N, C-alpha and C positions, 0 to 999 in steps of 0.2 A: 520848907527846906528850900527851894531852889531861891528864894529866893536872900535866906541868909546866908548860903554859900559859899558866894563870892564877898561878902562881908566878914565870913570869919576866917576864910583862909588868906586875906590881902597882907602880902606881906610878902607869900611863899611865891618861891619859883611857879611859872606855868602848868611844867609839867609837878611836881610837890602837890600841887595846887588840885589838879584835877585828879591826882592818882585818891589822894585825900577826898576829896569827892565820891571819887566812885567806889571807895569804900564803906562810906556814910550812905551811900543809895543802896549796897547789898545788906549793909543791916538793918536798914529800914525793909529791905525783901521782906531778910532773914523772920524778923519782928513779925512782916504779916504772916509769913506760914507760921510760925508756932504760936498767934493768934488764931492762927484758922485750925490748928491741929488740937491746941490745949485747953485752948481758952474755952472757943466754943463750940472745939470738940467735934468740929466736923472734917469729911476727906481734904485732900488735894480736889477730887473731883469737885467740889465747890468751889473751885479757883478758874475752872476750866483743865484741868493740870491731867488730861486723859493718858492713856498709852497711844505713842503713836501710831499712824498706820498708815502705807503711802499716799492718803489723800491728806496727813500732814504737811507732807516735804513738796507735795504739789500745791495747793492753794498758797502755800507760806512763798515758794515760787515765783507763781503767777502773780503773787499781792506785790513783792515784792517790784518783780519787774512793771508796773504797773504803775506801781509808784515812783519811780526810777526814769521811766519814758514817756508816761502819760503824765500823773497827777506832778511831780516834780516841776516841772514845766508849766504846767497851765500857773501852779500856785506863784514861783516865780513871776510869769506874765501880771499876774494879779495884783501881786505886791508892787513891783511898776507901775500896772496900773492907775490904783489908788493912793500913789505917790507916799508909801509908807518908807523909814528906814530901811535899807538892806539890812544881809546879814554881817556887814563890813565887823562890828562890836563885838559879835562872836568871834568868828572867822579870824583877828587879826589877835586875841589869843589862845588860840591852837595850833598858826604857824610854824611854833617854836616847837611844838612838842612829837617828839620822835613819834613814828608809823606806829611802833610795835604799843607805844600808849594811849594812841588813836583807834587802834583795832580792840583795846581790851575797853574800851569806852565803848567803841560799837557794841559789843556781848555786852557789856550793863546795861547800858541803854536799853535792847532787845528784850533781852531778857525779866529785869526787872521795872522797867517804867510799863511792861506789859502785863505782869503780876499785879502792880497798883493800879493801874488805870484802866486796865479790860477787866481780868481773875476778877481781882478785889472789890474794886470803884463801883463796874456794875453790875456787877453777884448782889452787894452789901446796899446799893442806893437802891435798886428797885425792890427790894424788900421794904427798904423804909419807905417809900411810894407809892406801898400799897401792889407790889408787885407789877409796876407799869415799867418794861422793859427800857422801851424806847425811851423815857425820862430818864431812867439812872442812865442808859446813857448816853444821853446829854449834854447830864450834870458830869460826869466824866471824861467826856470829850473837851469842854469847855474847859474843866484844872487841865486835863493835860496839854490844851494849849497855851491859857495862859501861864502854865508850870516855863514852857521854855523864855517866856519876855523876858526876866531879870538879865538869861545870860547872852539872847541874840538880839535881843529888840525887839521893836510891836509887830513889824514886821511880821517877824517869826509867828506870831500867834496868829495870823490869817492862812500862814503857808499851814504851821503844825494841825491847825483847825482842820484845811483839806486834807493834809496826808492824813492825819487822825481820824478823819470819818471814814474811810476806807477800812481800817485798822480795827475800827471800832464795827461798822458790818461786816464784817468776815467775825468777828467776834460773837457777837449775838448772833449770826450766821449760825455756825460750825460749834462755836463753843466746844471750841479746840484752841486750849493759849498756847500750844505747844507750832501752828500754824501761824499765829500773832507773834510770834516769838522771830521764827525762821525770818519770815517778812521784814520786822523792824529791824533785826540784826545785819540781814544780809542789805537791807536801805543805806542802815548804818554806813557799814562799811565800807562802800562806795563812794558816797559820801561824804566820809573821812577822811578816807586813804586821798581823796582827787585833793581835798585842802592839804595834805603834808606836800603833795607835789607843783605847789603853786608858788 
């Protein structure tokens, strides 16, 4: 889907393309929830969606701070050190988009990407690999990183792999998708609002 979206939305304004891409992401998330509930006949807890506790908010905030102030600078340094293309191809597509749409994009990424890549993919890939949680987590992480390539460029694969590793570890450790969604959303809000101010 990530590779096809730019081609399908070519010719639209950046804002319209972004909003339609987000709508597609939410539809995919809704499809996964419906598959889980009605086809697999499993509870939402099989996706890591459990009742939030104070730890949900604490760990979400801690991981977001770590992603913003430790992991992101290290990832950006590594992309430069490896002489990979930076994120300009993606940034240039977002600069003309209103901050309100970018905020919605942060929420979309934080909620739906975590549902797809952590809640669903880790759990189901772990089952398919003989309940090898770490193998399922690694496969999910690789697909998460590669999904960012079409929009953001090659450097983002390394950057996203590093940040995604933290989110993957959090999910495998806590199995609380709400904490992941909060961490991812807070991180995306700060990063995307920084784009709108450049």
